[in-house]
C-alpha positions as CSV (number, residue, x, y, z in Angstrom):
1,M,-10.3,61.9,-22.0
2,K,-11.5,65.7,-21.0
3,K,-12.3,66.6,-24.3
4,V,-14.4,63.1,-25.4
5,I,-16.5,64.0,-22.4
6,I,-17.4,67.3,-23.1
7,A,-17.8,65.9,-26.9
8,S,-20.1,63.6,-25.8
9,L,-22.3,66.1,-23.7
10,I,-22.4,67.8,-26.1
11,I,-23.8,65.7,-28.6
12,I,-26.4,64.7,-26.1
13,G,-27.3,67.8,-25.4
14,I,-28.4,68.5,-29.1
15,T,-29.9,65.7,-30.2
16,P,-33.3,65.6,-28.0
17,F,-33.9,68.9,-29.8
18,I,-32.9,68.1,-33.1
19,L,-35.2,64.5,-32.9
20,F,-38.3,66.9,-31.6
21,L,-38.2,69.0,-34.6
22,V,-37.3,66.6,-37.0
23,I,-40.2,64.1,-35.8
24,F,-43.0,66.6,-34.3
25,H,-42.2,70.1,-35.6
26,T,-44.8,71.3,-38.4
27,G,-44.4,74.8,-37.8
28,L,-44.7,77.1,-34.8
29,S,-48.1,75.8,-33.0
30,T,-50.7,78.6,-32.1
31,E,-52.2,76.2,-29.7
32,L,-51.5,76.2,-25.7
33,N,-51.5,72.8,-25.2
34,E,-48.6,71.9,-27.9
35,W,-46.2,74.5,-26.3
36,G,-46.9,73.0,-22.8
37,A,-46.0,69.6,-24.4
38,F,-43.2,71.2,-25.6
39,G,-41.9,72.3,-22.4
40,S,-42.9,69.5,-20.8
41,Y,-40.5,67.3,-23.1
42,I,-37.7,69.9,-23.0
43,G,-38.0,70.5,-18.9
44,G,-37.7,66.6,-18.1
45,V,-35.3,65.2,-20.7
46,Y,-32.5,68.8,-19.9
47,G,-33.3,68.3,-16.5
48,A,-31.9,65.0,-16.6
49,F,-29.4,66.3,-18.7
50,A,-28.3,68.8,-16.4
51,F,-28.1,66.4,-13.5
52,I,-25.5,64.4,-15.5
53,C,-23.9,67.9,-16.9
54,I,-23.2,68.5,-13.1
55,V,-22.0,64.8,-12.4
56,A,-19.8,65.0,-15.4
57,S,-18.4,68.2,-14.1
58,I,-17.5,67.0,-10.9
59,Y,-15.8,63.6,-12.8
60,I,-13.9,66.2,-14.9
61,T,-12.9,68.7,-11.7
62,N,-11.6,65.2,-9.9
63,I,-9.5,64.1,-12.6
64,Q,-8.1,67.5,-12.6
65,F,-6.9,68.0,-9.3
66,Q,-5.8,64.1,-9.2
67,T,-3.4,65.2,-12.5
68,Q,-2.3,68.3,-10.7
69,H,-1.6,66.1,-7.4
70,E,0.2,63.4,-9.4
71,D,1.9,66.4,-11.2
72,D,3.4,68.2,-8.2
73,V,4.5,64.9,-6.5
74,F,6.3,64.2,-9.4
75,Y,8.0,67.7,-10.2
76,K,8.8,68.1,-6.5
77,S,10.4,64.0,-5.9
78,M,12.6,65.4,-9.2
79,E,13.5,68.5,-7.8
80,S,14.1,66.8,-4.6
81,M,16.6,64.3,-6.0
82,R,18.1,66.9,-8.6
83,T,19.0,69.1,-5.4
84,R,20.9,66.0,-3.4
85,I,24.6,67.5,-3.4
86,L,27.1,66.9,-1.8
87,L,30.7,68.9,-0.5
88,I,33.7,67.0,-1.3
89,P,36.8,68.6,-0.4
90,K,39.5,69.1,-3.1
91,E,42.7,67.6,-2.7
92,H,45.6,69.0,-0.8
93,Q,43.8,72.3,-0.4
94,G,41.3,73.4,2.3
95,E,38.3,74.5,0.1
96,S,35.3,72.0,-0.8
97,T,33.4,71.7,-4.1
98,E,29.6,71.1,-4.7
99,M,28.8,67.4,-6.9
100,S,25.7,65.4,-6.8
101,I,25.9,61.6,-5.5
102,A,25.8,60.7,-9.1
103,K,28.8,62.4,-10.2
104,V,30.8,61.9,-6.7
105,V,30.2,57.7,-7.3
106,V,31.0,57.9,-11.2
107,I,34.2,59.8,-10.2
108,S,34.9,57.6,-7.3
109,L,34.0,54.2,-9.2
110,E,36.9,55.3,-11.8
111,K,39.3,56.1,-9.0
112,E,38.6,52.6,-7.8
113,L,38.7,50.8,-10.7
114,N,42.5,52.3,-11.4
115,K,43.7,51.0,-8.4
116,Q,42.6,47.5,-9.4
117,A,43.8,47.8,-12.6
118,T,47.2,46.4,-11.7
119,D,45.1,43.1,-10.1
120,M,43.1,42.8,-13.6
121,A,46.1,42.8,-15.7
122,R,47.5,39.8,-13.2
123,E,44.3,38.3,-13.6
124,I,44.1,38.5,-17.8
125,L,47.3,37.1,-17.9
126,C,46.2,34.0,-15.7
127,K,43.4,33.3,-17.6
128,N,44.0,34.3,-21.2
129,P,46.6,36.2,-21.9
130,N,46.1,36.7,-25.5
131,L,43.1,39.0,-23.9
132,I,46.2,41.7,-23.5
133,P,46.6,44.0,-26.3
134,E,49.9,43.2,-28.4
135,D,51.7,46.6,-27.7
136,N,50.5,46.4,-23.8
137,L,52.5,42.9,-24.1
138,S,55.3,44.4,-25.5
139,S,55.2,47.1,-22.8
140,I,55.1,44.9,-20.3
141,V,57.7,42.6,-21.3
142,N,60.5,45.5,-22.1
143,T,60.2,47.0,-18.7
144,V,60.6,43.5,-17.1
145,N,63.5,43.3,-19.1
146,E,64.8,46.7,-18.4
147,E,64.6,45.9,-14.5
148,A,66.6,42.5,-15.2
149,I,63.5,41.4,-12.8
150,V,64.1,37.5,-12.2
151,T,66.8,36.5,-14.7
152,K,69.3,38.2,-16.9
153,K,68.0,36.7,-20.0
154,P,66.0,38.8,-21.8
155,F,62.2,37.8,-22.5
156,S,60.2,37.9,-25.8
157,N,56.8,38.6,-25.8
158,K,56.0,34.7,-26.9
159,T,58.5,33.5,-24.3
160,F,57.0,35.4,-21.4
161,L,53.4,33.6,-22.4
162,D,54.8,30.7,-23.0
163,Q,56.3,30.2,-19.3
164,I,52.6,31.5,-17.9
165,N,51.0,28.9,-20.2
166,K,52.9,26.0,-19.2
167,L,51.8,26.4,-15.6
168,E,48.2,24.6,-15.2
169,E,46.6,25.7,-12.0
170,F,45.9,29.5,-11.8
171,Y,47.8,29.7,-8.1
172,E,50.6,28.7,-9.9
173,K,50.6,31.6,-12.5
174,W,49.9,34.1,-10.1
175,D,52.5,32.8,-7.5
176,Y,54.7,32.8,-11.2
177,L,53.5,36.9,-11.8
178,K,54.3,37.6,-8.3
179,V,57.9,36.7,-8.7
180,I,58.0,38.5,-12.1
181,F,56.5,41.6,-11.2
182,G,56.6,41.9,-7.2
183,Y,53.9,41.7,-4.6
184,I,50.4,43.3,-5.2
185,G,51.3,46.8,-4.3
186,S,54.5,46.4,-4.2
187,E,55.7,46.6,-7.5
188,S,58.4,49.3,-9.1
189,K,56.6,52.3,-10.4
190,D,57.1,51.6,-13.8
191,V,55.8,47.8,-13.7
192,K,52.7,49.2,-11.8
193,E,52.5,52.0,-15.0
194,V,52.3,49.2,-17.6
195,L,50.2,46.7,-15.4
196,T,47.7,49.6,-14.9
197,H,47.1,50.1,-18.6
198,A,47.6,46.7,-19.5
199,G,44.3,46.1,-16.9
200,Y,42.5,49.5,-18.2
201,T,43.0,48.0,-22.2
202,S,41.8,45.0,-21.4
203,F,38.9,45.4,-19.0
204,Y,36.6,45.1,-21.9
205,R,38.2,42.3,-23.6
206,A,37.3,40.0,-20.8
207,G,34.4,38.4,-19.9
208,F,31.5,40.1,-18.0
209,Q,32.1,38.3,-14.8
210,H,35.6,39.9,-14.8
211,R,34.2,43.2,-15.2
212,K,31.3,42.4,-12.5
213,K,33.9,41.2,-10.0
214,Y,36.0,44.4,-10.1
215,Y,32.5,46.5,-10.0
216,D,31.8,44.5,-7.2
217,N,34.9,45.6,-5.2
218,A,34.9,49.4,-6.2
219,W,31.4,49.3,-5.2
220,Q,32.2,48.0,-1.4
221,A,34.8,50.6,-1.4
222,I,32.2,53.5,-2.3
223,N,29.5,52.1,0.0
224,L,32.0,52.6,2.9
225,L,31.9,56.5,2.1
226,Y,28.1,57.4,0.3
227,S,26.1,54.1,1.5
228,E,23.7,56.5,3.0
229,E,23.4,59.2,0.1
230,I,23.1,56.1,-2.6
231,N,20.9,54.1,-1.2
232,L,18.6,57.3,-0.4
233,Y,18.9,58.5,-4.2
234,F,17.6,54.7,-5.0
235,R,14.9,55.2,-3.1
236,K,14.0,58.6,-4.4
237,L,14.4,57.2,-7.9
238,D,12.1,53.8,-7.0
239,F,9.5,56.3,-5.8
240,I,9.1,58.2,-8.9
241,L,9.2,55.7,-11.6
242,N,6.6,53.8,-9.7
243,H,5.0,57.0,-9.0
244,I,5.0,57.6,-12.9
245,N,3.4,54.4,-13.4
246,Q,0.4,55.3,-11.5
247,T,-0.2,58.6,-13.0
248,K,-2.5,59.0,-16.1
249,R,0.2,61.4,-17.7
250,K,2.9,58.1,-17.8
251,A,4.6,59.2,-21.5
252,M,4.7,63.4,-20.5
253,H,6.4,62.5,-17.0
254,K,9.0,59.9,-18.5
255,K,9.9,62.3,-21.3
256,Y,10.4,64.6,-18.5
257,I,12.6,62.8,-16.8
258,L,14.7,62.0,-19.7
259,S,15.5,65.5,-20.2
260,Q,16.2,66.2,-16.7
261,I,18.8,63.3,-16.1
262,S,22.5,64.1,-16.4
263,K,24.6,61.8,-18.2
264,Y,26.7,61.1,-14.5
265,D,23.3,59.4,-13.7
266,I,22.9,57.8,-16.5
267,A,26.5,56.2,-15.7
268,F,25.8,56.0,-12.3
269,I,22.8,53.6,-12.5
270,F,23.8,51.7,-15.3
271,C,27.2,50.9,-12.8
272,Y,24.4,50.4,-9.7
273,A,22.6,47.7,-12.2
274,L,25.9,46.0,-12.7
275,T,26.5,44.8,-9.5
276,E,22.5,43.3,-9.3
277,R,21.7,45.0,-6.0
278,D,18.0,45.6,-5.8
279,L,16.4,43.8,-8.6
280,D,12.8,46.1,-8.4
281,I,14.9,49.0,-8.9
282,V,16.7,47.3,-11.8
283,R,13.4,46.2,-13.6
284,L,12.1,49.6,-13.7
285,L,15.1,51.2,-14.9
286,F,14.8,48.9,-18.0
287,H,11.1,49.6,-18.2
288,F,11.4,52.8,-18.7
289,D,14.6,52.7,-20.9
290,L,16.9,54.5,-18.6
291,L,19.6,51.8,-19.2
292,S,19.9,52.2,-22.9
293,E,20.4,56.1,-22.3
294,V,24.1,54.8,-21.6
295,R,24.6,54.3,-25.3
296,R,25.1,57.9,-25.8
297,E,28.7,58.7,-26.0
298,E,29.1,61.2,-23.6
299,C,27.8,58.7,-21.0
300,R,30.1,55.9,-21.9
301,F,33.5,58.2,-21.9
302,L,32.7,58.2,-18.0
303,L,32.6,54.7,-18.0
304,F,35.9,52.6,-17.3
305,D,38.0,52.2,-20.5
306,S,35.5,54.1,-22.5
307,P,33.8,50.9,-23.9
308,S,32.1,51.1,-27.6
309,E,28.2,51.2,-27.8
310,E,28.2,47.4,-28.9
311,K,30.1,46.5,-25.2
312,V,28.0,48.2,-23.5
313,L,24.9,46.7,-25.1
314,A,26.1,43.5,-24.5
315,D,26.7,44.4,-20.5
316,I,22.9,45.4,-20.6
317,E,22.3,41.9,-22.5
318,F,23.9,40.3,-19.4
319,I,21.8,42.2,-17.2
320,Q,18.6,41.6,-18.6
321,N,19.7,37.8,-18.8
322,R,20.5,37.9,-15.0
323,L,17.1,39.1,-14.2
324,K,15.2,36.3,-16.3
325,N,17.4,33.7,-14.5
326,I,16.5,34.7,-10.9
327,T,12.7,35.8,-11.6
C-alpha cells in the first residue's frame, strides 16, 4: 500500500509539469508576464499537490504506527503464550522439571487413555470383537487359558468370540467379560497387560464416538489438575488468532505462528478440538489450518496409538461435520 501511494504521488507530481511543457512550451520566454503566468500555474498546482502530500504522509505514518502496534501486540502475545511454563514434580524424586502446558497435557492424555485401555478392549469385545487384531485376540485367549479362568476347558479364538456373540445385550456381554477377566481394576497382571495392549491397538479401529468417549473421560481427569492453565492457554490463543484476523499483515503473522508452534501444541489443540469444547476457537483453528498440522509424523506419534495420516484426517473431517451440524 505504501509503495502504491508513493508511486501515485510521483506520477501526480510530474504530470502537471509535463502537460505544461507539452502544451505551452515554445522555448525560453523573455516576457516577464509569461514567467509570471508560469509561476502562478506552478504555485497553484504544486501548492495543492503539497497539501495532498502532507495528507498522504500523515496517512502513511498512521498506517506504519498501526502496523507497528499490531506487530507489537502479536509478538508479545506469542511470547506470553510460549513462556507459560509449569513445574512438574518428577516421579519418585524430590525434584521438578519445566514443561509447557501443551506438553504436560499431551503426556497426561497418553497416561489417562492408557489407564482406560482395558475398558476400551472390553467395550470393543462387546460391540465389535472383530476389530481386535488377531494376534491381540490370541494373546487374550492364551492368557485366559493359562490362568484357567472360569473353566478348565481351553478356549480357541473362535469359541471365545462365539461365547460373546451368542449374548444379545451389551450388558450381558459386559457381565460375561467380568466373569472371564474379573472386575475392572481387579484383573490379574497378565490379563490387564493383554487387555491394555488390545485396547491400545484397537483404538483407531473403532468408530469416532468410541475415541471421543475416552478422550472426554481423559479430559475430565486432566481438567481437575490443569483447568486454569488450559483455559488460559486457549484464551490467549483465541486472542492471538482473532487479532491476526484484524491485522494488515495476516499472511506474515500466520506464517510466523506456524513456524513457532511446537509439535506438542499441535497435538494439544487437536485433542482439545476432539472434545468439542469452545466451538469458536475450533473454527479459528480450522480457519488458520492449525489442525491440519497434526498430519505431520512427529505430531501423530504424540497421539494415543500413533495413528496414520489418513486416520487423523478422518477425525478432522468428523470435527468439521460436527461444527456444520451444530451451526
